[in-house]
C-alpha positions as CSV (number, residue, x, y, z in Angstrom):
1,X,-13.3,-1.5,10.9
2,X,-10.2,-2.4,9.7
3,X,-7.8,-0.1,7.6
4,X,-5.3,-1.9,5.3
5,X,-2.9,0.7,3.1
6,X,-1.6,-1.7,0.0
7,X,1.4,0.9,-1.4
8,X,3.9,0.2,-4.1
9,X,5.7,1.1,-7.4
10,X,3.1,1.4,-10.5
11,X,2.2,-1.8,-11.7
12,X,3.9,-3.8,-9.2
13,X,0.3,-5.6,-9.0
14,X,-1.3,-3.9,-6.2
15,X,-4.7,-4.4,-7.7
16,X,-4.3,-8.0,-8.8
17,X,-3.1,-8.7,-5.0
18,X,-6.3,-6.9,-3.6
19,X,-7.8,-9.4,-5.8
20,X,-6.3,-12.5,-4.9
21,X,-7.2,-11.8,-0.7
22,X,-10.5,-11.1,-1.6
23,X,-10.8,-14.3,-3.4
24,X,-9.5,-16.1,-0.4
25,X,-12.2,-14.1,1.9
26,X,-9.1,-12.6,4.0
27,X,-10.9,-9.4,4.8
28,X,-13.8,-8.9,7.2
29,X,-17.2,-8.2,4.7
30,X,-18.4,-6.0,3.6
31,X,-14.8,-4.6,1.9
32,X,-14.6,-1.6,0.0
33,X,-11.6,-0.1,-1.9
34,X,-10.3,3.4,-2.1
35,X,-8.0,3.9,-5.3
36,X,-5.4,6.9,-5.4
37,X,-3.4,7.5,-8.4
38,X,-1.3,9.8,-9.6
39,X,-2.6,11.3,-13.3
40,X,-5.2,8.4,-14.3
41,X,-7.4,5.6,-12.7
42,X,-9.5,3.2,-14.5
43,X,-9.8,0.4,-11.9
44,X,-13.4,1.1,-11.1
45,X,-15.0,-0.7,-13.9
46,X,-12.7,-3.9,-12.3
47,X,-14.2,-3.6,-8.5
48,X,-17.9,-2.7,-9.4
49,X,-17.9,-6.0,-11.3
50,X,-17.2,-7.6,-8.3
51,X,-20.1,-5.9,-6.4
52,X,-17.0,-4.0,-4.5
53,X,-17.8,-0.5,-3.3
54,X,-15.0,1.6,-4.8
55,X,-13.7,5.4,-4.3
56,X,-11.1,6.9,-6.7
57,X,-8.9,9.9,-5.9
58,X,-6.4,11.6,-8.4
59,X,-3.5,13.3,-6.8
60,X,-2.8,15.3,-10.0
61,X,-0.2,18.2,-9.0
62,X,-0.2,17.0,-5.4
63,X,2.7,14.2,-3.8
64,X,0.4,10.9,-3.1
65,X,1.1,10.2,-0.1
66,X,0.1,14.0,0.8
67,X,-2.9,13.6,-1.2
68,X,-3.6,10.4,1.1
69,X,-3.2,11.9,4.5
70,X,-5.5,15.1,3.5
71,X,-8.0,13.0,2.1
72,X,-7.9,9.9,4.6
73,X,-11.0,11.4,7.1
74,X,-13.3,11.5,3.9
75,X,-12.7,7.9,3.0
76,X,-13.3,7.0,6.7
77,X,-16.5,8.7,6.7
78,X,-17.5,7.0,3.3
79,X,-16.3,3.6,4.8
80,X,-18.4,4.4,7.6
81,X,-21.6,5.5,5.7
82,X,-21.4,2.0,3.8
83,X,-20.9,0.2,7.2
84,X,-17.6,-1.7,5.9
85,X,-16.1,-3.9,7.5
86,X,-12.8,-3.7,5.8
87,X,-11.5,-0.4,3.9
88,X,-8.5,-1.5,1.7
89,X,-6.7,1.8,0.3
90,X,-4.5,1.4,-2.9
91,X,-1.9,3.9,-3.1
92,X,1.5,4.7,-4.8
93,X,3.7,7.1,-3.2
94,X,6.8,7.7,-5.7
95,X,9.1,9.8,-3.9
96,X,10.8,7.1,-1.6
97,X,11.2,10.1,1.2
98,X,7.7,9.2,3.0
99,X,5.4,6.2,2.5
100,X,1.6,6.1,3.1
101,X,1.2,3.7,6.0
102,X,-0.6,4.5,9.1
103,X,-0.1,3.5,12.8
104,X,-3.2,1.9,13.4
105,X,-3.5,0.4,10.0
106,X,-2.1,-2.6,8.0
107,X,1.0,-1.8,5.9
108,X,1.5,-4.0,3.1
109,X,3.8,-3.5,0.3
110,X,4.0,-4.7,-3.1
111,X,7.1,-4.8,-4.7
112,X,8.1,-6.1,-8.3
113,X,10.8,-8.6,-8.3
114,X,12.1,-7.3,-12.1
115,X,12.8,-3.8,-10.8
116,X,16.0,-5.3,-10.1
117,X,17.6,-7.1,-6.9
118,X,19.1,-4.1,-5.8
119,X,15.5,-2.2,-5.8
120,X,14.4,-3.1,-2.4
121,X,17.1,-1.0,-1.0
122,X,15.6,2.3,-2.8
123,X,12.1,2.0,-1.6
124,X,12.9,3.6,1.6
125,X,9.8,3.7,4.1
126,X,7.8,2.1,1.9
127,X,9.1,-1.0,2.7
128,X,11.3,-0.2,5.8
129,X,7.3,0.6,7.6
130,X,5.7,-2.3,6.1
131,X,3.8,-5.0,8.2
132,X,4.0,-7.8,5.0
133,X,5.7,-7.7,1.9
134,X,4.2,-9.3,-1.2
135,X,6.8,-10.0,-4.2
136,X,5.6,-10.1,-7.5
137,X,6.6,-11.5,-11.0
138,X,9.1,-14.0,-9.4
139,X,8.4,-16.4,-12.3
140,X,10.3,-13.5,-14.6
141,X,13.4,-13.6,-13.3
142,X,16.2,-16.4,-12.4
143,X,16.0,-18.3,-8.9
144,X,19.4,-16.6,-8.3
145,X,17.6,-13.2,-8.8
146,X,14.5,-14.1,-6.3
147,X,17.0,-15.3,-3.5
148,X,19.1,-12.0,-4.0
149,X,15.9,-9.6,-4.1
150,X,13.8,-11.3,-1.2
151,X,17.3,-11.1,0.7
152,X,17.8,-7.9,0.0
153,X,13.6,-7.1,1.1
154,X,14.9,-9.0,4.6
155,X,17.9,-6.9,5.1
156,X,15.6,-3.5,5.0
157,X,12.8,-4.7,6.8
158,X,13.9,-8.1,8.7
159,X,10.3,-8.4,10.8
160,X,8.1,-8.1,7.9
161,X,6.5,-11.1,6.6
162,X,7.6,-12.0,3.1
163,X,5.1,-13.7,0.1
164,X,5.8,-14.4,-3.1
165,X,2.5,-14.3,-5.4
166,X,2.1,-15.2,-8.8
167,X,-0.8,-13.0,-10.0
168,X,-1.7,-15.1,-13.0
169,X,-1.9,-18.7,-11.6
170,X,-2.9,-17.6,-7.9
171,X,0.2,-19.7,-6.4
172,X,1.0,-17.9,-2.8
173,X,-2.4,-17.0,-2.7
174,X,-3.0,-19.1,0.3
175,X,0.2,-18.2,2.0
176,X,-0.6,-14.2,1.5
177,X,-4.0,-15.1,3.2
178,X,-2.4,-16.4,6.0
179,X,0.1,-13.7,6.6
180,X,-2.7,-11.4,6.3
181,X,-4.5,-12.8,8.7
182,X,-2.0,-13.3,11.3
183,X,-0.6,-9.4,10.2
184,X,-4.3,-7.9,11.1
185,X,-4.2,-10.0,14.6
186,X,-1.0,-8.3,15.6
187,X,-2.3,-4.9,14.3
188,X,-5.2,-5.3,16.5
189,X,-3.4,-6.7,19.6
190,X,-0.9,-3.5,18.8
191,X,-3.2,-1.0,18.8
192,X,-5.7,-2.2,21.0
193,X,-9.7,-1.6,21.4
194,X,-8.9,2.3,21.5
195,X,-6.9,2.4,18.3
196,X,-9.8,4.2,16.3
197,X,-8.1,4.9,12.8
198,X,-9.7,8.2,12.7
199,X,-6.8,9.2,15.3
200,X,-3.6,7.5,13.7
201,X,-1.0,9.0,12.4
202,X,1.6,8.6,9.6
203,X,4.4,6.0,10.5
204,X,7.3,8.4,8.9
205,X,6.5,11.7,9.1
206,X,6.2,14.0,5.9
207,X,8.5,16.5,4.9
208,X,8.2,19.1,7.3
209,X,9.2,22.1,4.0
210,X,7.7,22.4,0.7
211,X,10.0,23.4,-2.0
212,X,9.3,25.0,-5.2
213,X,8.7,22.0,-7.3
214,X,6.2,21.1,-4.4
215,X,4.4,24.6,-4.7
216,X,3.8,24.1,-8.3
217,X,6.4,26.9,-9.5
218,X,7.9,26.1,-13.0
219,X,11.3,28.1,-11.9
220,X,14.6,26.4,-11.0
221,X,17.2,27.3,-8.4
222,X,14.7,28.9,-6.2
223,X,14.7,27.9,-2.2
224,X,12.0,28.3,0.4
225,X,13.5,28.9,3.4
């Protein structure tokens, strides 16, 4: 079973990217989607209309990346129960300190070009650890801004393949499909036949300590030592 983790800021176009990948039959079938949101979901009907099994998780008071690490074994068990060939996990980590990517899973970052040309330098491991970067909404910025945005993405993660995708017209879908297939081959070669997703860990370690906010307290200025 192949595991693909799609990370990116809210409303960057992650769901649309997955739809376009399915349109081009990029993934091994059958495909299931797990959607991890912070406080509100709502994409289940889209996947059900396509006949794609879907599992929704709300992080609530927890960090989305932490919630994914906690729920990953359960997601694998769900995928195995359905005999899925591919499970695509869509998640939005928000703090910039860590990222949702795992060693033995394909890491796909989706970035919105309208966030500004300096935005790539602020995404941290979400961009740094990605195997493939899909850049969206390039049609809404100038050519100079597109080039500057892509240059900053390359500066932060020079090894990742970079693809522009227009979610409305589908322009770039074939290039993205080709890049995804190549990235999947590289992941399989890198992890080897013994690379079980059940044994993989995060590419960037999660924070080692919890602050008062992480523990749900409403006071400020209290340090946990």
